[in-house]
PALO-965864 format. One record per residue (C-alpha): x, y, z; residue in three letters; residue number from 1. Coordinates in nm, 3 decimals, padded with zeros to 5 digits. Layout:
// residues N
+---------+---------+---------+------+-----+
|      xx |      yy |      zz | rest |  nr |
+---------+---------+---------+------+-----+
|       X |       Y |       Z |  Ala | NUM |
...
+---------+---------+---------+------+-----+
***
This chain:
// residues 264
+---------+---------+---------+------+-----+
|      xx |      yy |      zz | rest |  nr |
+---------+---------+---------+------+-----+
| -01.684 |  05.586 |  02.137 |  Met |   1 |
| -01.834 |  05.243 |  02.070 |  Met |   2 |
| -02.180 |  05.114 |  02.141 |  Glu |   3 |
| -02.376 |  04.790 |  02.155 |  Leu |   4 |
| -02.752 |  04.779 |  02.117 |  Asn |   5 |
| -02.996 |  04.506 |  02.212 |  Phe |   6 |
| -03.371 |  04.469 |  02.259 |  Asp |   7 |
| -03.491 |  04.387 |  02.610 |  Leu |   8 |
| -03.793 |  04.153 |  02.639 |  Ile |   9 |
| -03.941 |  03.976 |  02.940 |  Ser |  10 |
| -04.247 |  03.838 |  03.118 |  Asp |  11 |
| -04.449 |  03.772 |  02.804 |  Leu |  12 |
| -04.666 |  03.517 |  02.992 |  His |  13 |
| -04.787 |  03.391 |  02.656 |  Leu |  14 |
| -05.051 |  03.153 |  02.791 |  Glu |  15 |
| -05.243 |  03.447 |  02.947 |  Thr |  16 |
| -05.297 |  03.635 |  02.618 |  Trp |  17 |
| -05.542 |  03.557 |  02.338 |  Asp |  18 |
| -05.323 |  03.709 |  02.068 |  Asp |  19 |
| -05.048 |  03.516 |  01.889 |  Glu |  20 |
| -04.745 |  03.740 |  01.917 |  Phe |  21 |
| -04.571 |  03.793 |  01.584 |  Asp |  22 |
| -04.208 |  03.907 |  01.610 |  Trp |  23 |
| -04.175 |  03.996 |  01.242 |  Ser |  24 |
| -04.049 |  04.352 |  01.190 |  Asn |  25 |
| -04.040 |  04.422 |  01.565 |  Arg |  26 |
| -03.663 |  04.403 |  01.613 |  Ala |  27 |
| -03.484 |  04.735 |  01.664 |  Thr |  28 |
| -03.141 |  04.578 |  01.719 |  Ser |  29 |
| -02.936 |  04.282 |  01.601 |  Ala |  30 |
| -02.955 |  04.118 |  01.944 |  Tyr |  31 |
| -03.224 |  04.046 |  02.203 |  Ala |  32 |
| -03.205 |  03.975 |  02.575 |  Val |  33 |
| -03.502 |  03.782 |  02.715 |  Val |  34 |
| -03.520 |  03.807 |  03.095 |  Ala |  35 |
| -03.753 |  03.517 |  03.172 |  Gly |  36 |
| -04.118 |  03.427 |  03.231 |  Asp |  37 |
| -04.196 |  03.371 |  02.865 |  Val |  38 |
| -04.451 |  03.102 |  02.958 |  Cys |  39 |
| -04.508 |  02.783 |  03.159 |  Lys |  40 |
| -04.566 |  02.561 |  02.854 |  Asp |  41 |
| -04.229 |  02.449 |  02.721 |  Arg |  42 |
| -04.356 |  02.373 |  02.373 |  Asn |  43 |
| -04.488 |  02.728 |  02.351 |  Leu |  44 |
| -04.159 |  02.856 |  02.491 |  Leu |  45 |
| -03.957 |  02.674 |  02.226 |  Ile |  46 |
| -04.183 |  02.808 |  01.952 |  Lys |  47 |
| -04.144 |  03.165 |  02.080 |  Cys |  48 |
| -03.765 |  03.137 |  02.109 |  Leu |  49 |
| -03.748 |  02.984 |  01.760 |  Ser |  50 |
| -03.949 |  03.277 |  01.623 |  Asp |  51 |
| -03.722 |  03.524 |  01.801 |  Leu |  52 |
| -03.419 |  03.345 |  01.660 |  Gly |  53 |
| -03.549 |  03.409 |  01.310 |  Lys |  54 |
| -03.573 |  03.782 |  01.374 |  Asn |  55 |
| -03.248 |  03.847 |  01.561 |  Tyr |  56 |
| -02.885 |  03.758 |  01.490 |  Gln |  57 |
| -02.864 |  03.630 |  01.847 |  Ala |  58 |
| -03.112 |  03.589 |  02.133 |  Val |  59 |
| -02.973 |  03.566 |  02.486 |  Phe |  60 |
| -03.243 |  03.388 |  02.684 |  Tyr |  61 |
| -03.270 |  03.359 |  03.061 |  Leu |  62 |
| -03.539 |  03.151 |  03.231 |  Asp |  63 |
| -03.787 |  03.290 |  03.484 |  Gly |  64 |
| -03.963 |  03.109 |  03.765 |  Asn |  65 |
| -04.269 |  03.050 |  03.543 |  Asp |  66 |
| -04.067 |  02.828 |  03.311 |  Glu |  67 |
| -04.022 |  02.592 |  03.607 |  His |  68 |
| -04.376 |  02.619 |  03.743 |  Lys |  69 |
| -04.476 |  02.270 |  03.625 |  Asn |  70 |
| -04.149 |  02.116 |  03.745 |  Asn |  71 |
| -04.084 |  02.320 |  04.058 |  Ile |  72 |
| -04.051 |  02.012 |  04.280 |  Asp |  73 |
| -03.741 |  01.909 |  04.081 |  Asn |  74 |
| -03.550 |  02.223 |  03.989 |  Leu |  75 |
| -03.230 |  02.038 |  03.898 |  Thr |  76 |
| -03.415 |  01.815 |  03.653 |  Gly |  77 |
| -03.614 |  02.109 |  03.524 |  Ser |  78 |
| -03.298 |  02.301 |  03.437 |  Tyr |  79 |
| -03.143 |  01.999 |  03.264 |  Lys |  80 |
| -03.455 |  01.951 |  03.052 |  Asp |  81 |
| -03.474 |  02.321 |  02.966 |  Leu |  82 |
| -03.109 |  02.333 |  02.864 |  Tyr |  83 |
| -03.153 |  02.027 |  02.643 |  Lys |  84 |
| -03.454 |  02.178 |  02.467 |  Lys |  85 |
| -03.293 |  02.518 |  02.408 |  Ile |  86 |
| -02.947 |  02.403 |  02.297 |  Thr |  87 |
| -03.043 |  02.334 |  01.935 |  His |  88 |
| -03.257 |  02.643 |  01.868 |  Ile |  89 |
| -03.093 |  02.849 |  01.596 |  Arg |  90 |
| -02.948 |  03.184 |  01.712 |  Asn |  91 |
| -03.058 |  03.129 |  02.074 |  Val |  92 |
| -02.807 |  03.119 |  02.361 |  Val |  93 |
| -02.915 |  03.000 |  02.707 |  Tyr |  94 |
| -02.791 |  03.265 |  02.951 |  Leu |  95 |
| -02.847 |  03.083 |  03.283 |  Gln |  96 |
| -02.512 |  03.078 |  03.467 |  Asp |  97 |
| -02.350 |  03.186 |  03.143 |  Asn |  98 |
| -02.160 |  03.480 |  02.999 |  Val |  99 |
| -02.124 |  03.588 |  02.637 |  Val | 100 |
| -01.895 |  03.863 |  02.513 |  Val | 101 |
| -02.011 |  04.073 |  02.219 |  Val | 102 |
| -01.789 |  04.353 |  02.088 |  Asp | 103 |
| -01.627 |  04.414 |  02.425 |  Gly | 104 |
| -01.948 |  04.386 |  02.627 |  Val | 105 |
| -02.000 |  04.087 |  02.858 |  Ala | 106 |
| -02.364 |  03.984 |  02.900 |  Ile | 107 |
| -02.382 |  03.789 |  03.224 |  Leu | 108 |
| -02.694 |  03.606 |  03.337 |  Gly | 109 |
| -02.860 |  03.402 |  03.608 |  Thr | 110 |
| -03.221 |  03.370 |  03.726 |  Asn | 111 |
| -03.157 |  03.492 |  04.080 |  Gly | 112 |
| -03.457 |  03.331 |  04.252 |  Trp | 113 |
| -03.515 |  03.439 |  04.614 |  Trp | 114 |
| -03.433 |  03.341 |  04.970 |  Gly | 115 |
| -03.758 |  03.482 |  05.114 |  Tyr | 116 |
| -03.563 |  03.766 |  05.279 |  Asp | 117 |
| -03.565 |  04.036 |  05.008 |  Phe | 118 |
| -03.683 |  04.277 |  05.278 |  Asp | 119 |
| -03.544 |  04.135 |  05.605 |  Pro | 120 |
| -03.799 |  04.340 |  05.803 |  Val | 121 |
| -04.071 |  04.114 |  05.656 |  Ile | 122 |
| -04.053 |  03.776 |  05.829 |  Asn | 123 |
| -03.875 |  03.534 |  05.589 |  Pro | 124 |
| -04.031 |  03.222 |  05.738 |  Glu | 125 |
| -04.380 |  03.366 |  05.710 |  Gln | 126 |
| -04.307 |  03.454 |  05.347 |  Ser | 127 |
| -04.187 |  03.100 |  05.279 |  Ala | 128 |
| -04.496 |  02.958 |  05.449 |  Glu | 129 |
| -04.719 |  03.188 |  05.242 |  Trp | 130 |
| -04.551 |  03.062 |  04.922 |  His | 131 |
| -04.589 |  02.699 |  05.034 |  Lys | 132 |
| -04.961 |  02.740 |  05.091 |  Glu | 133 |
| -05.025 |  02.953 |  04.783 |  Lys | 134 |
| -04.862 |  02.710 |  04.536 |  Asp | 135 |
| -04.894 |  02.387 |  04.732 |  Gly | 136 |
| -04.519 |  02.342 |  04.770 |  Leu | 137 |
| -04.326 |  02.105 |  04.993 |  Ser | 138 |
| -04.059 |  02.218 |  05.238 |  Gln | 139 |
| -03.794 |  02.049 |  05.025 |  Ser | 140 |
| -03.901 |  02.266 |  04.729 |  Thr | 141 |
| -03.872 |  02.580 |  04.942 |  Ile | 142 |
| -03.524 |  02.469 |  05.049 |  Asp | 143 |
| -03.432 |  02.400 |  04.686 |  Ser | 144 |
| -03.536 |  02.753 |  04.582 |  Ile | 145 |
| -03.326 |  02.896 |  04.861 |  Arg | 146 |
| -03.023 |  02.692 |  04.755 |  Arg | 147 |
| -03.070 |  02.801 |  04.395 |  Met | 148 |
| -03.078 |  03.167 |  04.504 |  Ser | 149 |
| -02.747 |  03.121 |  04.687 |  Thr | 150 |
| -02.588 |  02.943 |  04.390 |  Asn | 151 |
| -02.700 |  03.219 |  04.155 |  Asp | 152 |
| -02.553 |  03.491 |  04.379 |  Val | 153 |
| -02.221 |  03.307 |  04.405 |  Asn | 154 |
| -02.211 |  03.266 |  04.027 |  Tyr | 155 |
| -02.270 |  03.636 |  03.961 |  Met | 156 |
| -02.019 |  03.757 |  04.219 |  Ile | 157 |
| -01.753 |  03.514 |  04.101 |  Gly | 158 |
| -01.811 |  03.601 |  03.736 |  Ser | 159 |
| -01.799 |  03.978 |  03.790 |  Val | 160 |
| -01.478 |  03.934 |  03.985 |  Lys | 161 |
| -01.316 |  03.732 |  03.705 |  Arg | 162 |
| -01.426 |  03.979 |  03.438 |  Leu | 163 |
| -01.238 |  04.263 |  03.611 |  Gln | 164 |
| -00.909 |  04.137 |  03.467 |  Thr | 165 |
| -01.052 |  04.032 |  03.128 |  His | 166 |
| -00.888 |  04.287 |  02.896 |  Leu | 167 |
| -01.138 |  04.231 |  02.613 |  Asp | 168 |
| -01.433 |  04.317 |  02.838 |  Val | 169 |
| -01.495 |  04.691 |  02.862 |  Lys | 170 |
| -01.850 |  04.684 |  03.004 |  Lys | 171 |
| -02.077 |  04.430 |  03.175 |  Ile | 172 |
| -02.451 |  04.387 |  03.134 |  Val | 173 |
| -02.605 |  04.200 |  03.426 |  Met | 174 |
| -02.922 |  04.001 |  03.350 |  Val | 175 |
| -03.138 |  03.847 |  03.622 |  Thr | 176 |
| -03.499 |  03.742 |  03.613 |  His | 177 |
| -03.574 |  03.855 |  03.968 |  Thr | 178 |
| -03.529 |  04.210 |  04.098 |  Val | 179 |
| -03.169 |  04.279 |  04.208 |  Pro | 180 |
| -03.240 |  04.553 |  04.465 |  Asp | 181 |
| -03.543 |  04.599 |  04.691 |  Ala | 182 |
| -03.515 |  04.976 |  04.666 |  Asn | 183 |
| -03.621 |  04.954 |  04.300 |  Leu | 184 |
| -03.976 |  04.845 |  04.391 |  Ile | 185 |
| -04.041 |  04.965 |  04.748 |  Thr | 186 |
| -04.257 |  05.244 |  04.603 |  His | 187 |
| -04.518 |  04.988 |  04.494 |  Asp | 188 |
| -04.796 |  05.009 |  04.754 |  Ile | 189 |
| -04.946 |  04.683 |  04.620 |  Gln | 190 |
| -04.630 |  04.495 |  04.720 |  Leu | 191 |
| -04.468 |  04.692 |  04.998 |  Ser | 192 |
| -04.488 |  04.521 |  05.340 |  Asn | 193 |
| -04.658 |  04.211 |  05.194 |  Thr | 194 |
| -04.530 |  03.856 |  05.232 |  Leu | 195 |
| -04.518 |  03.836 |  04.851 |  Arg | 196 |
| -04.255 |  04.111 |  04.846 |  Phe | 197 |
| -03.996 |  03.862 |  04.967 |  Asn | 198 |
| -04.045 |  03.651 |  04.653 |  Thr | 199 |
| -03.970 |  03.942 |  04.419 |  Met | 200 |
| -03.592 |  03.937 |  04.436 |  Gly | 201 |
| -03.262 |  03.828 |  04.583 |  Asn | 202 |
| -03.124 |  04.069 |  04.843 |  Arg | 203 |
| -02.766 |  03.945 |  04.806 |  Phe | 204 |
| -02.748 |  03.977 |  04.427 |  Met | 205 |
| -02.629 |  04.338 |  04.432 |  Asn | 206 |
| -02.318 |  04.230 |  04.628 |  His | 207 |
| -02.178 |  04.169 |  04.280 |  Ala | 208 |
| -02.134 |  04.547 |  04.267 |  Leu | 209 |
| -01.885 |  04.525 |  04.554 |  Asp | 210 |
| -01.636 |  04.327 |  04.342 |  Val | 211 |
| -01.677 |  04.552 |  04.037 |  Asp | 212 |
| -01.355 |  04.736 |  04.116 |  Thr | 213 |
| -01.305 |  04.852 |  03.756 |  Glu | 214 |
| -01.661 |  04.989 |  03.737 |  Lys | 215 |
| -01.745 |  04.777 |  03.433 |  Lys | 216 |
| -02.110 |  04.712 |  03.522 |  Ile | 217 |
| -02.308 |  04.943 |  03.295 |  His | 218 |
| -02.667 |  04.814 |  03.296 |  Thr | 219 |
| -02.869 |  04.563 |  03.499 |  Trp | 220 |
| -03.166 |  04.412 |  03.314 |  Cys | 221 |
| -03.432 |  04.217 |  03.498 |  Phe | 222 |
| -03.793 |  04.098 |  03.483 |  Gly | 223 |
| -04.041 |  03.947 |  03.733 |  His | 224 |
| -04.176 |  04.286 |  03.846 |  Tyr | 225 |
| -04.454 |  04.396 |  03.614 |  His | 226 |
| -04.427 |  04.768 |  03.677 |  Gly | 227 |
| -04.186 |  04.984 |  03.478 |  Asp | 228 |
| -03.838 |  05.054 |  03.613 |  Val | 229 |
| -03.571 |  05.254 |  03.433 |  Asp | 230 |
| -03.342 |  05.439 |  03.668 |  Gln | 231 |
| -02.976 |  05.501 |  03.741 |  Ile | 232 |
| -02.841 |  05.421 |  04.086 |  Arg | 233 |
| -02.475 |  05.485 |  04.167 |  Glu | 234 |
| -02.383 |  05.487 |  03.800 |  Gly | 235 |
| -02.565 |  05.166 |  03.703 |  Val | 236 |
| -02.882 |  05.167 |  03.492 |  Arg | 237 |
| -03.155 |  04.931 |  03.618 |  Tyr | 238 |
| -03.420 |  04.856 |  03.357 |  Val | 239 |
| -03.699 |  04.610 |  03.287 |  Asn | 240 |
| -03.951 |  04.566 |  03.007 |  Asn | 241 |
| -04.220 |  04.325 |  03.122 |  Cys | 242 |
| -04.537 |  04.264 |  02.925 |  Arg | 243 |
| -04.716 |  04.106 |  03.219 |  Gly | 244 |
| -05.007 |  03.866 |  03.248 |  Arg | 245 |
| -05.298 |  03.939 |  03.019 |  Gly | 246 |
| -05.553 |  03.877 |  03.294 |  Asp | 247 |
| -05.418 |  04.149 |  03.526 |  Thr | 248 |
| -05.415 |  04.529 |  03.523 |  Pro | 249 |
| -05.032 |  04.519 |  03.544 |  Trp | 250 |
| -04.982 |  04.436 |  03.179 |  Ser | 251 |
| -04.933 |  04.599 |  02.839 |  Lys | 252 |
| -05.180 |  04.521 |  02.563 |  Trp | 253 |
| -04.950 |  04.701 |  02.319 |  Val | 254 |
| -04.599 |  04.572 |  02.378 |  Tyr | 255 |
| -04.267 |  04.644 |  02.208 |  His | 256 |
| -03.906 |  04.539 |  02.271 |  Pro | 257 |
| -03.710 |  04.810 |  02.454 |  Lys | 258 |
| -03.386 |  04.914 |  02.286 |  Arg | 259 |
| -03.094 |  04.931 |  02.529 |  Ile | 260 |
| -02.768 |  05.103 |  02.436 |  Thr | 261 |
| -02.435 |  05.026 |  02.600 |  Ile | 262 |
| -02.181 |  05.296 |  02.516 |  Asp | 263 |
| -01.815 |  05.274 |  02.600 |  Tyr | 264 |
+---------+---------+---------+------+-----+
***
């Protein structure tokens, strides 16, 4: 029996907290997976990732939607800029549309975004219109988010399919920022049946499970949803570890990385 351990971190929303988070002596593993929404300010993001890189042998970072909040009208340019800024941070690997293999475990990541149809019973166009009005977005931005959600799904499905025949890969860890399955959060009465629900996840992302013929997918890590989720569904563990925004009741004043173990 072999095992790989990593610390799961997400949704720090640094700009909403008064405290300066110190990562010294917080690591419980050699590796960390960061599932997005660290903060909107890129200078603050780089500082945080640099600090994490000093405390872990490797940090596998995935962006959230908040990282693009100030550049949402140009997602392509936003991603290029983010990649350029992250590339030279010591011990930090950008996980967007990327896969790394560590000791037989493939860590596969993409943001996920949303197509405004997470729950198809909730009108997708009304959800898109709600998002437009709430954040002052243009229709072209809404269309861009939808395209990104489709690209991310295609990347994950294609990657899982290719990894089935990769002999060195024994298990797969899926990492998305958004929620991969609506059933994980339908219990939340604050979200259920609201237009906002359709911006919580990508309903097609879990189609990646359909091509996992060798049953290599072990754990699916995600962020975006600020409640706690840690459950097993059809043999796959779904888990998040969001800190949340400091100005909301859905947050953790005392926050620690969550140690995840992949055994195989």
